[in-house]
N, CA, C and O atoms as a printed pandas DataFrame, in Angstrom:
     atom_number atom_name residue_name chain_id  residue_number  x_coord  y_coord  z_coord
0              1         N          MET        A               1  -11.886   64.931  -26.635
1              2        CA          MET        A               1  -11.317   64.248  -27.925
2              3         C          MET        A               1  -11.220   65.995  -28.996
3              4         O          MET        A               1  -11.666   67.111  -28.728
4              5         N          ASP        A               2  -10.576   65.571  -29.989
5              6        CA          ASP        A               2   -9.736   66.743  -30.639
6              7         C          ASP        A               2  -11.485   66.255  -32.148
7              8         O          ASP        A               2  -11.837   65.254  -32.772
8              9         N          ARG        A               3  -11.779   67.116  -32.067
9             10        CA          ARG        A               3  -12.725   67.475  -33.023
10            11         C          ARG        A               3  -13.180   68.050  -33.598
11            12         O          ARG        A               3  -14.126   68.614  -33.048
12            13         N          ASP        A               4  -12.924   68.463  -35.308
13            14        CA          ASP        A               4  -12.520   70.157  -35.570
14            15         C          ASP        A               4  -14.757   69.629  -35.900
15            16         O          ASP        A               4  -15.399   68.595  -36.088
16            17         N          ARG        A               5  -15.097   71.334  -35.761
17            18        CA          ARG        A               5  -16.583   71.833  -36.505
18            19         C          ARG        A               5  -16.688   71.256  -37.525
19            20         O          ARG        A               5  -15.739   70.573  -37.913
20            21         N          PRO        A               6  -17.727   71.336  -38.186
21            22        CA          PRO        A               6  -18.188   70.819  -39.025
22            23         C          PRO        A               6  -18.118   71.991  -40.293
23            24         O          PRO        A               6  -18.430   73.177  -40.191
24            25         N          ASP        A               7  -17.450   71.050  -41.900
25            26        CA          ASP        A               7  -17.624   72.251  -42.496
26            27         C          ASP        A               7  -18.047   73.432  -42.960
27            28         O          ASP        A               7  -17.426   74.365  -43.468
28            29         N          ALA        A               8  -19.693   73.205  -42.614
29            30        CA          ALA        A               8  -20.551   73.848  -43.432
30            31         C          ALA        A               8  -20.133   75.096  -42.726
31            32         O          ALA        A               8  -19.563   75.084  -41.636
32            33         N          GLU        A               9  -20.423   76.107  -43.356
33            34        CA          GLU        A               9  -20.231   78.113  -43.088
34            35         C          GLU        A               9  -21.505   77.928  -41.672
35            36         O          GLU        A               9  -22.505   77.275  -41.374
36            37         N          HIS        A              10  -20.661   78.943  -41.180
37            38        CA          HIS        A              10  -20.920   78.350  -39.632
38            39         C          HIS        A              10  -21.916   79.935  -39.492
39            40         O          HIS        A              10  -21.578   80.836  -40.259
40            41         N          LEU        A              11  -22.647   80.102  -38.892
41            42        CA          LEU        A              11  -23.988   81.357  -38.903
42            43         C          LEU        A              11  -23.481   82.266  -37.453
43            44         O          LEU        A              11  -24.098   83.242  -37.027
44            45         N          VAL        A              12  -21.932   81.559  -36.686
45            46        CA          VAL        A              12  -21.730   82.519  -35.852
46            47         C          VAL        A              12  -20.022   82.274  -35.826
47            48         O          VAL        A              12  -19.814   81.084  -36.063
48            49         N          VAL        A              13  -18.965   82.898  -35.650
49            50        CA          VAL        A              13  -17.591   82.384  -35.946
50            51         C          VAL        A              13  -16.977   81.979  -34.286
51            52         O          VAL        A              13  -16.744   82.760  -33.363
52            53         N          VAL        A              14  -16.810   80.277  -34.333
53            54        CA          VAL        A              14  -16.125   79.313  -32.972
54            55         C          VAL        A              14  -14.994   79.175  -33.636
55            56         O          VAL        A              14  -14.875   79.148  -34.861
56            57         N          GLU        A              15  -14.018   79.072  -32.707
57            58        CA          GLU        A              15  -12.501   79.136  -33.130
58            59         C          GLU        A              15  -12.370   77.094  -32.571
59            60         O          GLU        A              15  -11.997   76.096  -33.187
60            61         N          SER        A              16  -13.069   77.394  -30.698
61            62        CA          SER        A              16  -12.846   75.864  -30.427
62            63         C          SER        A              16  -13.140   74.618  -31.248
63            64         O          SER        A              16  -13.875   74.471  -32.224
64            65         N          LEU        A              17  -12.275   73.658  -30.512
65            66        CA          LEU        A              17  -12.834   72.378  -30.935
66            67         C          LEU        A              17  -14.932   71.683  -30.715
67            68         O          LEU        A              17  -15.971   72.144  -30.240
68            69         N          SER        A              18  -14.681   70.955  -31.110
69            70        CA          SER        A              18  -16.240   70.432  -31.338
70            71         C          SER        A              18  -16.892   69.977  -30.561
71            72         O          SER        A              18  -17.979   70.277  -30.067
72            73         N          TYR        A              19  -15.916   68.889  -30.382
73            74        CA          TYR        A              19  -16.949   67.583  -29.272
74            75         C          TYR        A              19  -16.500   67.480  -27.769
75            76         O          TYR        A              19  -15.300   67.228  -27.649
76            77         N          PRO        A              20  -17.093   67.598  -26.778
77            78        CA          PRO        A              20  -19.095   67.560  -27.124
78            79         C          PRO        A              20  -18.915   68.793  -26.696
79            80         O          PRO        A              20  -18.067   69.361  -26.008
80            81         N          SER        A              21  -20.366   69.243  -27.513
81            82        CA          SER        A              21  -20.884   70.333  -27.456
82            83         C          SER        A              21  -21.126   70.755  -25.671
83            84         O          SER        A              21  -21.664   69.939  -24.923
84            85         N          GLY        A              22  -20.672   72.044  -25.199
85            86        CA          GLY        A              22  -20.434   72.420  -24.063
86            87         C          GLY        A              22  -22.168   73.091  -23.843
87            88         O          GLY        A              22  -23.029   72.726  -23.043
88            89         N          HIS        A              23  -22.203   73.882  -24.606
89            90        CA          HIS        A              23  -24.273   74.757  -24.366
90            91         C          HIS        A              23  -24.929   73.479  -24.007
91            92         O          HIS        A              23  -25.297   73.430  -22.834
92            93         N          PRO        A              24  -25.226   72.159  -24.921
93            94        CA          PRO        A              24  -26.172   71.626  -24.448
94            95         C          PRO        A              24  -25.828   71.092  -23.060
95            96         O          PRO        A              24  -26.731   71.145  -22.225
96            97         N          MET        A              25  -24.692   70.602  -22.711
97            98        CA          MET        A              25  -23.984   69.680  -21.432
98            99         C          MET        A              25  -24.296   70.497  -20.407
99           100         O          MET        A              25  -24.771   69.850  -19.473
100          101         N          SER        A              26  -24.185   72.290  -20.084
101          102        CA          SER        A              26  -24.576   72.694  -19.187
102          103         C          SER        A              26  -25.916   73.638  -19.027
103          104         O          SER        A              26  -26.168   74.528  -18.214
104          105         N          ALA        A              27  -26.779   73.023  -20.268
105          106        CA          ALA        A              27  -28.252   73.357  -20.296
106          107         C          ALA        A              27  -28.719   72.291  -18.926
107          108         O          ALA        A              27  -29.229   72.502  -17.826
108          109         N          MET        A              28  -28.139   70.801  -19.816
109          110        CA          MET        A              28  -28.315   69.848  -19.707
110          111         C          MET        A              28  -28.710   69.554  -17.852
111          112         O          MET        A              28  -29.672   69.332  -17.116
112          113         N          ALA        A              29  -26.987   69.774  -17.801
113          114        CA          ALA        A              29  -27.000   69.826  -16.156
114          115         C          ALA        A              29  -27.860   70.616  -15.037
115          116         O          ALA        A              29  -28.504   70.263  -14.048
116          117         N          PHE        A              30  -27.399   72.563  -16.019
117          118        CA          PHE        A              30  -28.254   72.856  -15.071
118          119         C          PHE        A              30  -30.190   72.605  -14.755
119          120         O          PHE        A              30  -30.683   72.595  -13.628
120          121         N          TYR        A              31  -30.737   72.483  -15.657
121          122        CA          TYR        A              31  -32.450   72.417  -16.259
122          123         C          TYR        A              31  -32.488   71.236  -15.333
123          124         O          TYR        A              31  -33.157   71.301  -14.302
124          125         N          GLY        A              32  -31.825   70.189  -15.637
125          126        CA          GLY        A              32  -31.911   69.503  -15.806
126          127         C          GLY        A              32  -32.290   68.745  -14.230
127          128         O          GLY        A              32  -33.152   67.911  -13.951
128          129         N          PHE        A              33  -30.831   69.703  -13.021
129          130        CA          PHE        A              33  -30.826   69.705  -11.986
130          131         C          PHE        A              33  -32.371   70.539  -11.082
131          132         O          PHE        A              33  -32.973   70.343  -10.026
132          133         N          LEU        A              34  -32.459   71.320  -12.025
133          134        CA          LEU        A              34  -34.063   72.103  -11.597
134          135         C          LEU        A              34  -35.522   71.880  -11.603
135          136         O          LEU        A              34  -36.499   72.394  -11.058
136          137         N          ILE        A              35  -35.139   70.266  -12.988
137          138        CA          ILE        A              35  -36.692   69.713  -12.743
138          139         C          ILE        A              35  -36.394   68.614  -11.542
139          140         O          ILE        A              35  -37.433   68.085  -11.148
140          141         N          TYR        A              36  -35.306   68.204  -10.940
141          142        CA          TYR        A              36  -35.332   67.201   -9.779
142          143         C          TYR        A              36  -35.602   68.253   -9.063
143          144         O          TYR        A              36  -36.680   67.910   -8.577
144          145         N          LEU        A              37  -35.332   69.552   -8.552
145          146        CA          LEU        A              37  -35.487   70.356   -7.653
146          147         C          LEU        A              37  -37.385   70.270   -7.507
147          148         O          LEU        A              37  -37.993   69.886   -6.507
148          149         N          LEU        A              38  -38.014   70.762   -8.846
149          150        CA          LEU        A              38  -39.221   70.912   -8.986
150          151         C          LEU        A              38  -40.035   69.677   -8.123
151          152         O          LEU        A              38  -41.188   69.864   -7.736
152          153         N          PHE        A              39  -39.321   68.419   -7.867
153          154        CA          PHE        A              39  -39.925   67.563   -7.666
154          155         C          PHE        A              39  -40.098   67.209   -6.198
155          156         O          PHE        A              39  -40.840   66.411   -5.627
156          157         N          HIS        A              40  -38.989   68.231   -5.687
157          158        CA          HIS        A              40  -39.422   68.341   -4.113
158          159         C          HIS        A              40  -39.617   69.704   -3.244
159          160         O          HIS        A              40  -39.394   70.068   -2.089
160          161         N          LEU        A              41  -40.109   70.205   -4.333
161          162        CA          LEU        A              41  -40.876   71.675   -3.884
162          163         C          LEU        A              41  -42.126   71.007   -3.743
163          164         O          LEU        A              41  -42.592   70.098   -4.429
164          165         N          LYS        A              42  -42.642   71.647   -2.662
165          166        CA          LYS        A              42  -44.457   72.031   -2.818
166          167         C          LYS        A              42  -45.009   73.023   -3.570
167          168         O          LYS        A              42  -44.879   74.234   -3.391
168          169         N          MET        A              43  -45.712   72.391   -4.532
169          170        CA          MET        A              43  -46.801   73.470   -5.443
170          171         C          MET        A              43  -47.539   72.806   -6.717
171          172         O          MET        A              43  -47.185   71.761   -7.262
172          173         N          SER        A              44  -48.653   73.633   -7.090
173          174        CA          SER        A              44  -49.255   72.859   -8.012
174          175         C          SER        A              44  -48.948   71.776   -8.950
175          176         O          SER        A              44  -47.792   71.778   -9.372
176          177         N          ARG        A              45  -49.661   70.933   -9.331
177          178        CA          ARG        A              45  -49.380   69.784  -10.197
178          179         C          ARG        A              45  -49.396   70.371  -11.575
179          180         O          ARG        A              45  -48.978   69.671  -12.498
180          181         N          PHE        A              46  -49.831   71.569  -11.809
181          182        CA          PHE        A              46  -50.333   72.321  -13.350
182          183         C          PHE        A              46  -48.923   72.924  -12.828
183          184         O          PHE        A              46  -47.956   72.328  -13.302
184          185         N          LEU        A              47  -48.691   73.717  -12.171
185          186        CA          LEU        A              47  -47.282   74.628  -12.686
186          187         C          LEU        A              47  -45.854   73.741  -12.674
187          188         O          LEU        A              47  -44.882   74.234  -13.246
188          189         N          ARG        A              48  -45.727   72.399  -12.008
189          190        CA          ARG        A              48  -45.153   71.708  -11.774
190          191         C          ARG        A              48  -44.669   71.014  -13.628
191          192         O          ARG        A              48  -43.664   70.958  -14.336
192          193         N          SER        A              49  -46.064   70.629  -13.695
193          194        CA          SER        A              49  -46.073   70.246  -14.917
194          195         C          SER        A              49  -45.215   71.178  -16.313
195          196         O          SER        A              49  -44.313   70.906  -17.104
196          197         N          PHE        A              50  -45.909   72.121  -16.101
197          198        CA          PHE        A              50  -45.629   73.407  -16.943
198          199         C          PHE        A              50  -44.128   73.377  -17.410
199          200         O          PHE        A              50  -43.557   73.218  -18.489
200          201         N          LEU        A              51  -43.739   73.606  -16.080
201          202        CA          LEU        A              51  -42.034   74.336  -15.504
202          203         C          LEU        A              51  -41.346   72.784  -16.629
203          204         O          LEU        A              51  -40.749   72.883  -17.700
204          205         N          VAL        A              52  -41.781   71.287  -15.756
205          206        CA          VAL        A              52  -41.029   70.462  -16.600
206          207         C          VAL        A              52  -40.953   70.416  -18.276
207          208         O          VAL        A              52  -39.909   70.238  -18.905
208          209         N          ILE        A              53  -41.708   70.528  -18.611
209          210        CA          ILE        A              53  -42.244   70.618  -20.065
210          211         C          ILE        A              53  -41.111   71.909  -20.774
211          212         O          ILE        A              53  -40.221   71.585  -21.560
212          213         N          PHE        A              54  -41.383   73.654  -20.254
213          214        CA          PHE        A              54  -40.679   74.205  -20.160
214          215         C          PHE        A              54  -38.812   74.288  -20.227
215          216         O          PHE        A              54  -38.034   74.894  -20.964
216          217         N          PHE        A              55  -38.600   73.195  -18.864
217          218        CA          PHE        A              55  -37.443   73.283  -18.982
218          219         C          PHE        A              55  -36.725   72.387  -20.366
219          220         O          PHE        A              55  -35.736   72.499  -21.091
220          221         N          VAL        A              56  -37.802   71.533  -20.219
221          222        CA          VAL        A              56  -36.518   70.203  -21.117
222          223         C          VAL        A              56  -36.784   70.877  -22.522
223          224         O          VAL        A              56  -35.862   70.760  -23.330
224          225         N          LEU        A              57  -38.158   71.718  -23.022
225          226        CA          LEU        A              57  -38.090   72.139  -24.433
226          227         C          LEU        A              57  -36.819   73.312  -24.313
227          228         O          LEU        A              57  -36.325   73.842  -25.308
228          229         N          VAL        A              58  -36.517   73.522  -23.309
229          230        CA          VAL        A              58  -35.202   74.665  -23.584
230          231         C          VAL        A              58  -33.914   73.870  -23.582
231          232         O          VAL        A              58  -32.957   74.458  -24.085
232          233         N          ILE        A              59  -33.678   72.533  -23.071
233          234        CA          ILE        A              59  -33.030   71.619  -23.382
234          235         C          ILE        A              59  -32.487   71.627  -24.415
235          236         O          ILE        A              59  -31.410   71.946  -24.919
236          237         N          LEU        A              60  -34.035   70.945  -24.824
237          238        CA          LEU        A              60  -33.694   70.448  -26.689
238          239         C          LEU        A              60  -33.193   71.593  -27.484
239          240         O          LEU        A              60  -32.244   71.464  -28.257
240          241         N          GLY        A              61  -34.012   73.060  -27.248
241          242        CA          GLY        A              61  -33.764   74.114  -27.855
242          243         C          GLY        A              61  -32.327   74.702  -27.992
243          244         O          GLY        A              61  -31.931   75.220  -29.036
244          245         N          ILE        A              62  -31.571   74.582  -26.853
245          246        CA          ILE        A              62  -30.126   75.069  -26.892
246          247         C          ILE        A              62  -29.700   73.836  -27.970
247          248         O          ILE        A              62  -29.703   74.056  -29.181
248          249         N          GLY        A              63  -29.369   72.645  -27.465
249          250        CA          GLY        A              63  -29.348   71.642  -28.480
250          251         C          GLY        A              63  -29.299   71.589  -29.613
251          252         O          GLY        A              63  -28.301   71.512  -30.330
252          253         N          LEU        A              64  -30.872   71.641  -30.013
253          254        CA          LEU        A              64  -30.985   72.453  -31.439
254          255         C          LEU        A              64  -30.483   73.081  -32.160
255          256         O          LEU        A              64  -30.034   72.796  -33.270
256          257         N          SER        A              65  -30.509   74.583  -31.283
257          258        CA          SER        A              65  -29.662   75.794  -32.108
258          259         C          SER        A              65  -28.042   75.408  -32.181
259          260         O          SER        A              65  -27.248   76.199  -32.691
260          261         N          ARG        A              66  -27.724   74.452  -31.771
261          262        CA          ARG        A              66  -25.829   74.545  -32.277
262          263         C          ARG        A              66  -26.125   73.745  -33.139
263          264         O          ARG        A              66  -25.603   74.259  -34.128
264          265         N          ILE        A              67  -26.768   72.512  -33.591
265          266        CA          ILE        A              67  -26.659   72.297  -35.157
266          267         C          ILE        A              67  -27.190   72.830  -35.743
267          268         O          ILE        A              67  -26.690   72.713  -36.862
268          269         N          TYR        A              68  -28.506   73.827  -35.796
269          270        CA          TYR        A              68  -28.785   75.246  -36.674
270          271         C          TYR        A              68  -27.776   75.875  -36.910
271          272         O          TYR        A              68  -27.493   75.721  -38.098
272          273         N          LEU        A              69  -26.920   76.649  -36.294
273          274        CA          LEU        A              69  -25.884   77.286  -36.428
274          275         C          LEU        A              69  -25.112   76.991  -36.876
275          276         O          LEU        A              69  -24.635   77.935  -37.505
276          277         N          GLY        A              70  -24.078   75.360  -37.087
277          278        CA          GLY        A              70  -23.753   74.829  -37.901
278          279         C          GLY        A              70  -22.457   74.921  -36.972
279          280         O          GLY        A              70  -21.489   75.427  -37.539
280          281         N          VAL        A              71  -22.305   74.609  -35.933
281          282        CA          VAL        A              71  -21.178   74.623  -35.166
282          283         C          VAL        A              71  -20.913   73.205  -34.465
283          284         O          VAL        A              71  -19.868   72.813  -33.946
284          285         N          HIS        A              72  -22.024   72.605  -34.580
285          286        CA          HIS        A              72  -21.859   70.920  -33.750
286          287         C          HIS        A              72  -22.789   70.321  -34.423
287          288         O          HIS        A              72  -23.899   70.713  -34.784
288          289         N          TYR        A              73  -21.794   68.523  -34.680
289          290        CA          TYR        A              73  -22.350   67.835  -35.738
290          291         C          TYR        A              73  -23.452   67.182  -34.644
291          292         O          TYR        A              73  -23.073   66.979  -33.491
292          293         N          PRO        A              74  -24.883   66.848  -35.065
293          294        CA          PRO        A              74  -25.483   66.123  -33.889
294          295         C          PRO        A              74  -24.737   65.718  -32.559
295          296         O          PRO        A              74  -24.801   66.269  -31.460
296          297         N          SER        A              75  -23.800   64.284  -33.063
297          298        CA          SER        A              75  -23.362   63.558  -32.063
298          299         C          SER        A              75  -22.613   64.301  -31.034
299          300         O          SER        A              75  -22.115   63.677  -30.097
300          301         N          ASP        A              76  -22.508   65.385  -31.112
301          302        CA          ASP        A              76  -21.995   66.616  -30.512
302          303         C          ASP        A              76  -22.297   67.192  -28.994
303          304         O          ASP        A              76  -21.704   67.470  -27.952
304          305         N          VAL        A              77  -23.854   67.180  -29.674
305          306        CA          VAL        A              77  -24.752   67.606  -29.242
306          307         C          VAL        A              77  -25.903   66.171  -28.321
307          308         O          VAL        A              77  -26.696   66.389  -27.405
308          309         N          ILE        A              78  -25.624   64.924  -28.916
309          310        CA          ILE        A              78  -25.399   64.258  -27.912
310          311         C          ILE        A              78  -24.723   63.900  -26.928
311          312         O          ILE        A              78  -25.282   63.565  -25.884
312          313         N          ALA        A              79  -23.632   63.899  -27.039
313          314        CA          ALA        A              79  -22.808   63.705  -25.847
314          315         C          ALA        A              79  -22.862   64.762  -24.843
315          316         O          ALA        A              79  -23.054   64.525  -23.650
316          317         N          GLY        A              80  -22.731   65.671  -25.221
317          318        CA          GLY        A              80  -23.455   67.086  -24.338
318          319         C          GLY        A              80  -24.225   66.704  -23.607
319          320         O          GLY        A              80  -24.180   66.982  -22.408
320          321         N          PHE        A              81  -25.284   65.839  -24.235
321          322        CA          PHE        A              81  -26.515   65.823  -23.466
322          323         C          PHE        A              81  -26.492   64.668  -22.426
323          324         O          PHE        A              81  -26.950   64.780  -21.289
324          325         N          LEU        A              82  -25.640   63.018  -23.169
325          326        CA          LEU        A              82  -25.030   62.278  -21.961
326          327         C          LEU        A              82  -24.075   62.822  -20.499
327          328         O          LEU        A              82  -24.028   62.478  -19.318
328          329         N          GLY        A              83  -23.513   63.662  -21.203
329          330        CA          GLY        A              83  -22.529   64.156  -20.456
330          331         C          GLY        A              83  -23.167   65.174  -19.131
331          332         O          GLY        A              83  -22.667   65.203  -18.006
332          333         N          GLY        A              84  -24.099   65.793  -19.469
333          334        CA          GLY        A              84  -25.191   67.075  -18.364
334          335         C          GLY        A              84  -25.409   66.038  -18.029
335          336         O          GLY        A              84  -24.510   65.548  -17.345
336          337         N          PHE        A              85  -26.834   65.006  -18.327
337          338        CA          PHE        A              85  -27.058   64.143  -17.986
338          339         C          PHE        A              85  -26.219   63.052  -16.960
339          340         O          PHE        A              85  -26.946   62.604  -16.074
340          341         N          ILE        A              86  -25.451   62.782  -16.948
341          342        CA          ILE        A              86  -24.407   62.321  -16.014
342          343         C          ILE        A              86  -23.856   62.676  -14.856
343          344         O          ILE        A              86  -23.552   61.928  -13.927
344          345         N          TRP        A              87  -23.660   64.517  -14.969
345          346        CA          TRP        A              87  -23.597   65.468  -13.769
346          347         C          TRP        A              87  -24.523   65.277  -12.976
347          348         O          TRP        A              87  -24.210   65.177  -11.789
348          349         N          VAL        A              88  -25.825   65.173  -13.320
349          350        CA          VAL        A              88  -27.000   65.125  -13.016
350          351         C          VAL        A              88  -27.166   64.332  -11.802
351          352         O          VAL        A              88  -27.156   64.458  -10.578
352          353         N          ALA        A              89  -27.354   63.294  -12.886
353          354        CA          ALA        A              89  -27.344   61.696  -12.061
354          355         C          ALA        A              89  -26.171   61.601  -11.069
355          356         O          ALA        A              89  -26.234   60.585  -10.376
356          357         N          PHE        A              90  -25.198   62.338  -10.843
357          358        CA          PHE        A              90  -24.060   62.139  -10.043
358          359         C          PHE        A              90  -24.513   63.048   -8.772
359          360         O          PHE        A              90  -24.601   62.736   -7.584
360          361         N          CYS        A              91  -24.751   64.186   -9.382
361          362        CA          CYS        A              91  -25.691   65.334   -8.242
362          363         C          CYS        A              91  -26.636   64.327   -6.962
363          364         O          CYS        A              91  -26.523   63.954   -5.794
364          365         N          ILE        A              92  -27.556   64.237   -8.096
365          366        CA          ILE        A              92  -28.934   63.642   -7.123
366          367         C          ILE        A              92  -28.242   62.492   -6.417
367          368         O          ILE        A              92  -28.964   62.097   -5.501
368          369         N          ILE        A              93  -26.803   61.627   -6.529
369          370        CA          ILE        A              93  -26.748   60.782   -5.876
370          371         C          ILE        A              93  -26.410   61.157   -4.631
371          372         O          ILE        A              93  -26.824   60.891   -3.503
372          373         N          LEU        A              94  -25.066   62.234   -5.351
373          374        CA          LEU        A              94  -25.189   63.071   -3.411
374          375         C          LEU        A              94  -25.412   64.256   -3.002
375          376         O          LEU        A              94  -24.678   64.892   -2.246
376          377         N          PHE        A              95  -26.524   64.651   -3.516
377          378        CA          PHE        A              95  -27.704   65.428   -2.369
378          379         C          PHE        A              95  -28.686   63.827   -1.541
379          380         O          PHE        A              95  -29.164   63.805   -0.407
380          381         N          ASN        A              96  -28.709   62.831   -2.449
381          382        CA          ASN        A              96  -29.512   61.868   -1.454
382          383         C          ASN        A              96  -28.373   61.148   -0.597
383          384         O          ASN        A              96  -28.940   60.381    0.181
384          385         N          LEU        A              97  -27.417   61.111   -0.485
385          386        CA          LEU        A              97  -26.289   60.670    0.064
386          387         C          LEU        A              97  -26.380   61.606    1.747
387          388         O          LEU        A              97  -26.730   61.356    2.900
388          389         N          ILE        A              98  -25.739   62.939    0.851
389          390        CA          ILE        A              98  -25.822   63.851    2.101
390          391         C          ILE        A              98  -27.725   63.290    3.452
391          392         O          ILE        A              98  -27.978   62.657    4.477
392          393         N          ASP        A              99  -28.232   63.883    2.686
393          394        CA          ASP        A              99  -30.179   63.586    3.217
394          395         C          ASP        A              99  -30.163   62.480    3.796
395          396         O          ASP        A              99  -30.766   62.572    4.866
396          397         N          LEU        A             100  -29.629   61.125    3.547
397          398        CA          LEU        A             100  -29.059   60.124    4.551
398          399         C          LEU        A             100  -28.984   60.024    5.519
399          400         O          LEU        A             100  -29.727   59.543    6.375
400          401         N          LEU        A             101  -27.049   60.955    5.555
401          402        CA          LEU        A             101  -26.510   60.726    6.068
402          403         C          LEU        A             101  -26.806   61.516    7.511
403          404         O          LEU        A             101  -26.500   61.046    8.607
404          405         N          ARG        A             102  -27.379   62.646    7.328
405          406        CA          ARG        A             102  -27.927   63.969    7.882
406          407         C          ARG        A             102  -29.326   63.006    9.119
407          408         O          ARG        A             102  -29.375   62.923   10.346
408          409         N          ARG        A             103  -30.088   62.548    8.205
409          410        CA          ARG        A             103  -31.112   61.521    8.670
410          411         C          ARG        A             103  -30.500   60.588    9.743
411          412         O          ARG        A             103  -30.967   60.620   10.882
412          413         N          ARG        A             104  -29.696   59.936    9.499
413          414        CA          ARG        A             104  -29.188   59.045   10.584
414          415         C          ARG        A             104  -28.200   59.726   11.720
415          416         O          ARG        A             104  -27.815   59.133   12.727
416          417         N          LYS        A             105  -27.918   60.865   11.423
417          418        CA          LYS        A             105  -26.302   61.424   12.536
418          419         C          LYS        A             105  -28.404   62.056   13.509
419          420         O          LYS        A             105  -28.490   61.469   14.588
420          421         N          ARG        A             106  -29.192   62.604   13.345
421          422        CA          ARG        A             106  -30.322   62.938   13.718
422          423         C          ARG        A             106  -30.987   62.211   14.527
423          424         O          ARG        A             106  -31.294   62.542   15.672
424          425         N          ASN        A             107  -31.326   60.893   13.840
425          426        CA          ASN        A             107  -32.007   59.847   14.655
426          427         C          ASN        A             107  -30.933   58.747   15.956
427          428         O          ASN        A             107  -31.003   58.196   17.055
428          429         N          ASN        A             108  -30.109   58.978   14.910
429          430        CA          ASN        A             108  -28.782   58.400   16.471
430          431         C          ASN        A             108  -28.567   59.427   17.640
431          432         O          ASN        A             108  -28.076   59.060   18.708
432          433         N          ARG        A             109  -28.931   60.669   17.418
433          434        CA          ARG        A             109  -29.019   62.033   18.592
434          435         C          ARG        A             109  -30.201   61.454   18.862
435          436         O          ARG        A             109  -30.086   60.649   19.787
436          437         N          GLU        A             110  -31.560   61.555   18.324
437          438        CA          GLU        A             110  -32.282   61.203   19.130
438          439         C          GLU        A             110  -32.750   60.091   20.112
439          440         O          GLU        A             110  -33.659   60.174   20.937
440          441         N          MET        A             111  -31.885   58.962   19.833
441          442        CA          MET        A             111  -31.930   58.201   19.990
442          443         C          MET        A             111  -31.379   58.132   21.571
443          444         O          MET        A             111  -31.935   57.799   22.617
444          445         N          GLU        A             112  -30.332   58.494   21.330
445          446        CA          GLU        A             112  -29.514   58.760   22.368
446          447         C          GLU        A             112  -29.780   59.512   23.915
447          448         O          GLU        A             112  -29.350   59.208   25.028
448          449         N          GLU        A             113  -30.591   60.513   23.506
449          450        CA          GLU        A             113  -32.007   61.088   24.111
450          451         C          GLU        A             113  -32.631   60.556   24.994
451          452         O          GLU        A             113  -32.535   60.581   26.221
452          453         N          ASN        A             114  -33.234   60.105   24.359
453          454        CA          ASN        A             114  -34.108   58.915   24.784
454          455         C          ASN        A             114  -33.764   57.959   25.789
455          456         O          ASN        A             114  -34.498   57.512   26.671
456          457         N          LEU        A             115  -32.500   57.683   25.543
457          458        CA          LEU        A             115  -31.870   56.133   26.651
458          459         C          LEU        A             115  -31.437   57.297   27.828
459          460         O          LEU        A             115  -31.717   56.718   28.878
460          461         N          GLN        A             116  -30.964   58.475   28.140
461          462        CA          GLN        A             116  -30.804   59.766   28.817
462          463         C          GLN        A             116  -31.485   59.872   29.371
463          464         O          GLN        A             116  -31.277   60.212   30.536
464          465         N          THR        A             117  -32.988   59.606   28.801
465          466        CA          THR        A             117  -34.411   60.145   30.186
466          467         C          THR        A             117  -34.855   59.209   30.559
467          468         O          THR        A             117  -35.745   59.243   31.409
């Protein structure tokens, strides 16, 4: 989409278009996927909770900073968050599908080995 940046004076100089905001999109995709991975690693509940809260605050902080700097409208940041979330959901589905196919292949191999013996 071709949308100009807010008219207010920016704290930084930016020449590109505004919608959607790439920084929140990237933050949501990267840190969101890290949050997903945290639930598949063995670690203490306290550490996992701390890291999840920390990553969520980083994501929100990046989005709010884009609005504070005056380089994006709130709707640009929300669209960036949604785009990043869709990417995380796609990656999670893809990783789970790959895992399912690997398990199925391993189970088929084990069944063939059991039938041969």
